[in-house]
N, C-alpha and C positions, 0 to 999 in steps of 0.2 A: 883169570878174572876173579876179582874179589867181589864181595857182596854188593858194594856200591855201584859197580859197573854192571852187575847182573840184574839189578832191580829195574832199571829203565828198559832193558831188553825184555824182561818178563812182563812188564806193564804194557809194552807195545804189543807183545804176542797175545796177551789176554784181551787187549782192545780189539785186535784184528779178529780173534775168535768170537768175541761178543758181537761184532759187526756182522760176521758171517751168519751166526745163529739168528740174529734179528732179521736179517734178509730172508732166510728160509722160513722163519716163523710168520713173517708178513705174507709171504707167498702162500703158505698153508692157510692163513686166515682168509685171504682173498678167495682161494679155492673153496673153502667151506661156505663162504657167503654165496658163491655162484652155485654150489651144490644145493644149498637150501632153496634158491630160486628155481633151479631146474626141477628139484623134487616137488615143489609146490605146483609147478606147471604140469608135471607128470601126473600128480594126484588129480588135478582138474580134468586132464584128458582121460584118465582111467574112469573117473566118475561119469564123465560124459559117455564113454563107450559102454559102460554098464547100463546106463539109462537107454541108450540107443538099442542095445541088445534086448532089453526087456520090451521096448516098444515094438521091435521087429518080431519078437516071439509072440507077443499078443496079437499082432496083425496076422502072422502066419497061422496061429491057432484058430483065428477067426475064419480064415480061408479054408482050412482043412477039415474043420469039424462041420458035420452036416447040421444045418439049422432045423430045429424041430418046430413044427407048427403045433399050436395047441389044438387038441382034438375038440371038435364041436360036439357039445352035448345036446342030445335031442330034447326038445321042449316038452 
């Protein structure tokens, strides 16, 4: 094979390789977009869980601590 016959073969091979690379990069891009959406949802859920935990802790602390009544001072 001389250089004139080899050039179209190499161009075809490079074209195929670029197509494969583009396909995988597109897939990675879609996965990153989905990851960002899932991460945002997870962040919202975690923030909600923290708020619920604090509310439950406050409720439980109110149930377990004895309520003190103010002492009556004699007149």
